[in-house]
C-alpha positions as CSV (number, residue, x, y, z in Angstrom):
1,X,-10.5,-2.2,6.4
2,X,-6.8,-1.6,5.6
3,X,-5.9,-4.1,8.4
4,X,-8.2,-6.8,7.0
5,X,-6.6,-6.3,3.6
6,X,-3.1,-6.6,5.0
7,X,-4.2,-9.8,6.9
8,X,-5.7,-11.3,3.7
9,X,-2.4,-10.5,1.8
10,X,-0.4,-12.2,4.5
11,X,-2.7,-15.3,4.4
12,X,-2.2,-15.5,0.6
13,X,1.6,-15.2,0.9
14,X,1.7,-18.0,3.6
15,X,-0.6,-20.3,1.6
16,X,1.4,-19.7,-1.6
17,X,4.6,-20.5,0.3
18,X,3.2,-23.8,1.6
19,X,2.1,-24.9,-1.9
20,X,5.5,-23.8,-3.3
21,X,7.3,-26.0,-0.7
22,X,5.3,-29.0,-1.9
23,X,6.5,-28.4,-5.5
24,X,10.1,-28.1,-4.2
25,X,9.8,-31.6,-2.9
26,X,9.1,-33.1,-6.3
27,X,11.8,-35.0,-8.1
28,X,10.6,-34.4,-11.6
29,X,9.0,-31.1,-12.7
30,X,6.9,-30.8,-15.8
31,X,6.0,-27.5,-17.5
32,X,2.7,-27.2,-15.6
33,X,4.6,-27.5,-12.3
34,X,7.2,-24.9,-13.3
35,X,4.5,-22.4,-14.4
36,X,2.6,-23.0,-11.2
37,X,5.8,-22.4,-9.1
38,X,6.5,-19.2,-11.0
39,X,3.0,-17.9,-10.1
40,X,3.3,-19.0,-6.5
41,X,6.7,-17.3,-6.0
42,X,5.2,-14.0,-7.1
43,X,2.3,-14.4,-4.6
44,X,4.6,-15.5,-1.8
45,X,7.1,-12.6,-2.3
46,X,7.3,-10.2,0.6
47,X,9.6,-7.2,1.2
48,X,11.4,-8.0,4.5
49,X,13.3,-5.6,6.7
50,X,16.6,-7.1,5.4
51,X,15.7,-6.4,1.8
52,X,14.5,-2.9,2.7
53,X,17.8,-2.1,4.5
54,X,19.7,-3.4,1.5
55,X,17.7,-1.1,-0.9
56,X,18.3,1.9,1.4
57,X,22.0,1.3,1.4
58,X,22.0,1.2,-2.4
59,X,20.0,4.4,-2.7
60,X,22.3,6.3,-0.4
61,X,25.4,5.0,-2.1
62,X,23.9,6.7,-5.2
63,X,23.1,10.0,-3.4
64,X,19.4,9.3,-3.3
65,X,17.7,10.6,-0.1
66,X,15.6,8.1,1.9
67,X,13.1,9.0,4.6
68,X,10.6,7.1,6.7
69,X,7.0,7.6,7.9
70,X,5.3,6.8,11.2
71,X,2.5,4.9,9.5
72,X,1.4,4.9,5.8
73,X,3.9,6.3,3.4
74,X,0.9,7.8,1.4
75,X,0.2,10.2,4.3
76,X,3.8,11.4,4.5
77,X,4.1,11.9,0.7
78,X,1.1,14.3,0.8
79,X,2.6,16.2,3.8
80,X,5.8,16.7,1.7
81,X,3.7,18.3,-1.0
82,X,1.8,20.5,1.4
83,X,5.0,21.7,3.1
84,X,6.7,22.4,-0.2
85,X,9.4,19.7,0.3
86,X,8.3,18.1,-3.0
87,X,6.5,19.4,-6.0
88,X,4.5,16.2,-6.7
89,X,4.5,12.4,-6.1
90,X,5.4,9.6,-8.4
91,X,3.1,6.7,-7.6
92,X,0.6,4.2,-9.1
93,X,-1.6,4.5,-6.0
94,X,-4.4,6.9,-6.7
95,X,-5.1,7.2,-3.0
96,X,-2.4,9.8,-3.0
97,X,-4.7,12.1,-5.0
98,X,-7.6,11.4,-2.6
99,X,-5.5,12.6,0.4
100,X,-4.6,15.9,-1.3
101,X,-1.7,15.4,-3.7
102,X,-1.3,18.5,-5.8
103,X,0.4,16.7,-8.7
104,X,0.3,12.9,-9.1
105,X,2.7,11.4,-11.7
106,X,1.3,7.9,-12.6
107,X,2.7,5.0,-14.7
108,X,6.1,6.6,-15.1
109,X,8.2,4.6,-17.6
110,X,11.9,5.6,-17.3
111,X,12.8,3.3,-20.2
112,X,10.6,5.2,-22.6
113,X,11.9,8.7,-22.2
114,X,9.8,9.3,-19.1
115,X,6.4,8.5,-20.5
116,X,3.8,9.0,-17.8
117,X,0.4,10.5,-16.9
118,X,0.4,13.7,-14.9
119,X,-2.7,14.6,-12.8
120,X,-2.7,18.2,-11.6
121,X,-5.2,18.7,-8.8
122,X,-6.2,22.3,-9.6
123,X,-6.9,21.5,-13.2
124,X,-8.9,18.4,-12.5
125,X,-10.9,19.8,-9.6
126,X,-11.8,23.0,-11.6
127,X,-14.0,20.9,-14.0
128,X,-16.8,18.4,-13.5
129,X,-14.5,15.5,-14.0
130,X,-16.0,13.1,-11.4
131,X,-19.7,14.1,-11.4
132,X,-22.1,16.9,-12.4
133,X,-21.2,19.8,-10.1
134,X,-17.9,18.3,-8.8
135,X,-16.1,21.5,-9.8
136,X,-17.8,23.1,-6.8
137,X,-16.9,20.5,-4.3
138,X,-14.6,21.2,-1.3
139,X,-11.7,18.9,-0.5
140,X,-13.9,17.2,2.1
141,X,-16.7,16.6,-0.5
142,X,-14.1,14.9,-2.7
143,X,-13.0,12.7,0.2
144,X,-16.7,11.6,0.6
145,X,-17.0,10.8,-3.1
146,X,-13.7,8.8,-3.1
147,X,-14.9,6.9,0.1
148,X,-18.2,5.9,-1.6
149,X,-16.1,4.7,-4.6
150,X,-14.0,2.6,-2.2
151,X,-10.4,2.9,-1.3
152,X,-7.7,1.5,1.0
153,X,-9.5,2.7,4.1
154,X,-13.1,2.1,3.4
155,X,-14.8,-0.7,1.4
156,X,-17.4,0.2,-1.2
157,X,-20.9,-0.9,-0.4
158,X,-21.7,-4.0,-2.5
159,X,-23.8,-3.1,-5.5
160,X,-23.6,0.7,-5.1
161,X,-23.9,2.2,-8.5
162,X,-22.2,5.3,-9.9
163,X,-25.5,7.0,-10.5
164,X,-26.5,6.5,-6.9
165,X,-23.2,8.0,-5.7
166,X,-23.8,11.1,-7.8
167,X,-27.3,11.4,-6.4
168,X,-25.9,11.0,-2.8
169,X,-23.4,13.8,-3.4
170,X,-26.0,16.2,-4.5
171,X,-27.7,15.8,-1.0
172,X,-24.4,15.7,0.9
173,X,-23.1,19.0,-0.3
174,X,-26.1,20.9,0.9
175,X,-26.2,19.3,4.4
176,X,-25.6,21.9,7.1
177,X,-24.9,19.7,10.1
178,X,-23.3,16.4,11.1
179,X,-26.5,14.7,12.1
180,X,-28.0,15.2,8.7
181,X,-24.9,13.7,7.1
182,X,-25.0,10.7,9.4
183,X,-28.7,10.2,8.4
184,X,-27.7,10.2,4.8
185,X,-25.1,7.6,5.3
186,X,-27.5,5.4,7.3
187,X,-30.2,5.7,4.7
188,X,-27.7,4.7,1.9
189,X,-26.4,1.7,3.9
190,X,-30.0,0.5,4.7
191,X,-30.9,0.8,1.0
192,X,-27.9,-1.3,-0.1
193,X,-28.6,-3.8,2.7
194,X,-32.2,-4.3,1.5
195,X,-30.9,-4.9,-2.0
196,X,-28.4,-7.5,-0.7
197,X,-31.1,-9.3,1.3
198,X,-33.3,-9.4,-1.8
199,X,-30.6,-11.2,-3.9
200,X,-30.2,-15.0,-4.1
201,X,-26.8,-16.3,-3.0
202,X,-25.2,-19.7,-3.5
203,X,-24.0,-21.6,-0.4
204,X,-20.4,-20.6,-1.2
205,X,-21.3,-16.9,-1.3
206,X,-23.1,-16.8,2.0
207,X,-20.0,-15.7,3.9
208,X,-19.5,-12.8,1.5
209,X,-23.2,-11.8,2.0
210,X,-22.8,-11.8,5.7
211,X,-19.7,-9.7,5.5
212,X,-21.4,-7.2,3.1
213,X,-24.4,-6.9,5.5
214,X,-22.2,-6.4,8.5
215,X,-20.4,-3.6,6.5
216,X,-23.8,-1.9,5.9
217,X,-24.7,-2.1,9.6
218,X,-21.4,-0.4,10.6
219,X,-21.0,1.8,7.5
220,X,-21.7,5.3,8.9
221,X,-19.3,4.8,11.8
222,X,-16.6,3.4,9.5
223,X,-17.2,6.1,6.9
224,X,-16.9,9.0,9.4
225,X,-13.7,7.4,10.8
226,X,-12.3,7.1,7.3
227,X,-13.0,10.8,6.7
228,X,-11.2,11.9,9.9
229,X,-8.2,9.6,9.1
230,X,-8.0,11.1,5.6
231,X,-8.1,14.6,7.0
232,X,-5.9,14.1,10.0
233,X,-3.6,11.1,9.1
234,X,-0.4,10.8,11.2
235,X,2.8,12.2,9.6
236,X,6.2,13.5,10.7
237,X,6.5,17.3,10.7
238,X,9.4,19.5,11.7
239,X,8.3,22.1,14.3
240,X,10.8,24.5,15.8
241,X,13.6,22.3,14.5
242,X,12.2,19.2,16.2
243,X,10.6,16.2,14.4
244,X,7.2,15.3,15.8
245,X,4.3,13.0,14.9
246,X,1.3,15.3,14.0
247,X,-1.9,15.3,12.0
248,X,-1.7,15.9,8.2
249,X,-4.1,18.8,8.6
250,X,-4.6,20.8,11.8
251,X,-7.5,19.8,14.1
252,X,-10.1,22.4,14.7
253,X,-12.5,22.2,17.6
254,X,-12.5,20.6,21.0
255,X,-12.1,16.9,20.0
256,X,-8.8,15.3,20.5
257,X,-7.0,13.4,17.8
258,X,-7.8,10.1,19.4
259,X,-11.5,11.0,19.7
260,X,-11.7,12.0,16.0
261,X,-10.2,8.6,15.0
262,X,-12.8,6.7,17.1
263,X,-10.4,5.6,19.8
264,X,-7.2,5.0,17.8
265,X,-4.4,6.9,19.3
266,X,-1.7,7.7,16.6
267,X,0.7,8.7,19.4
268,X,0.5,5.4,21.3
269,X,3.8,4.2,19.9
270,X,5.6,7.5,20.3
271,X,4.9,8.8,23.8
272,X,8.3,7.7,25.0
273,X,10.1,9.4,22.0
274,X,11.4,12.9,22.7
275,X,12.3,13.3,19.0
276,X,11.3,11.0,16.1
277,X,14.0,12.1,13.8
278,X,15.7,8.7,13.9
279,X,12.5,7.2,12.4
280,X,12.3,9.9,9.8
281,X,15.9,9.5,8.5
282,X,15.6,5.7,8.8
283,X,18.2,5.1,11.5
284,X,15.5,3.2,13.2
285,X,12.2,1.8,11.8
286,X,9.1,3.4,13.3
287,X,7.3,0.0,13.3
288,X,9.8,-1.7,15.7
289,X,11.8,1.2,17.1
290,X,14.9,-0.8,16.2
291,X,17.5,-0.4,13.4
292,X,16.5,-2.3,10.3
293,X,17.8,-5.9,10.3
294,X,20.7,-6.2,7.9
295,X,20.7,-8.7,5.0
296,X,23.6,-11.0,5.8
297,X,25.9,-12.1,3.0
298,X,26.5,-15.8,2.5
299,X,29.5,-17.3,4.1
300,X,32.2,-18.8,1.9
301,X,32.0,-22.6,2.3
302,X,35.7,-22.9,1.8
303,X,36.8,-20.1,4.1
304,X,34.2,-19.2,6.8
305,X,36.2,-16.0,7.4
306,X,35.0,-14.6,4.1
307,X,31.6,-13.6,2.8
308,X,30.3,-13.9,-0.8
309,X,28.0,-11.9,-3.0
310,X,24.2,-12.6,-2.7
311,X,23.0,-15.4,-5.0
312,X,26.5,-16.8,-5.4
313,X,25.4,-19.8,-3.3
314,X,22.2,-21.6,-4.2
315,X,21.2,-25.1,-2.9
316,X,19.9,-26.7,-6.1
317,X,19.0,-29.8,-4.1
318,X,16.3,-27.7,-2.4
319,X,15.3,-25.5,-5.3
320,X,15.4,-26.7,-8.9
321,X,17.0,-24.3,-11.4
322,X,13.9,-24.5,-13.6
323,X,11.9,-22.8,-10.8
324,X,14.3,-20.0,-9.9
325,X,13.9,-16.5,-11.4
326,X,16.1,-15.8,-14.4
327,X,18.0,-12.9,-12.7
328,X,19.0,-15.2,-9.9
329,X,20.3,-17.8,-12.3
330,X,22.2,-15.2,-14.4
331,X,23.9,-13.8,-11.2
332,X,24.9,-17.3,-10.0
333,X,26.3,-18.2,-13.4
334,X,28.2,-14.9,-13.6
335,X,29.8,-15.4,-10.2
336,X,30.9,-18.9,-11.2
337,X,32.6,-17.6,-14.3
338,X,29.9,-18.6,-16.8
339,X,28.8,-15.5,-18.7
340,X,25.5,-15.7,-20.5
341,X,25.1,-13.9,-23.8
342,X,22.1,-11.6,-24.0
343,X,20.5,-13.8,-26.7
344,X,20.5,-16.8,-24.3
345,X,19.2,-15.1,-21.2
346,X,15.8,-16.9,-21.1
347,X,14.9,-19.0,-18.1
348,X,15.2,-22.3,-20.0
349,X,18.6,-21.5,-21.4
350,X,20.0,-20.4,-18.0
351,X,18.5,-23.4,-16.2
352,X,20.0,-25.7,-18.8
């Protein structure tokens, strides 16, 4: 599911860039075109390796530690809490809490004296916050509840109501074996599939219907895989002074890590690595096994032996100033000796 989400996001970025290129070709831009370009630029934006490496340099110059993860950063952040490396996690992603975060700090606003929401796991899980009887749930029970609600790793069944989830949980917590739980999941998926087939869809929504039915057909397998991933997600741990890729929580029983994740082998990219410390300290990126590509500074058009600050050179023949972000215009104006008073730092003033 996460892979399909990433693929969809990439498609949106590419399509937005194509539409943006069409706007760039226009000679005259009206207000509607400028507004549309502004929206498309946000949709087309993507954090590249070059930008990432630039950010890491700035953090380290300011004595801020930066570390990497073998896969999802969420997994590594929870491992840090479990190991005592951190006390909590600052994030707007509630999946951190699902995975086991002990203290989630959400919506932190550093400009307003640190205003934020703090969610302490022990306090929340000791009350019936999520459903009647949820204070008695185990960590695994909570993973089941979150999966039914839908998250980054498992899509919610279409039309599944909160009341039905609470009813499902009452049966789940008293199941004593895996086959009974699989049966519960299959029965739930069949119930939702029957409801979907009973609904009337427009011709435009038929593809969505087919996707939802396919999800019902494969739901129990996908759901059990999600549970194992959430329990045993790949992270970097330090064992006997050596950095290794290991499960978030230890694996009990005879099944291998690969078997638990239904054929996905978290170690496939790391079998040839004796120590993954380089990936952890970001000397190399785990995704490519190579150092992060550097963001090259623009070359001085007058003296090609010199480089210039970023955004000091902008080809306004290709990109109209009315379209560019305000901060890019301010930096370009500052570099060229045209300071902009705070009162005039709106996009229209800068572009003019």
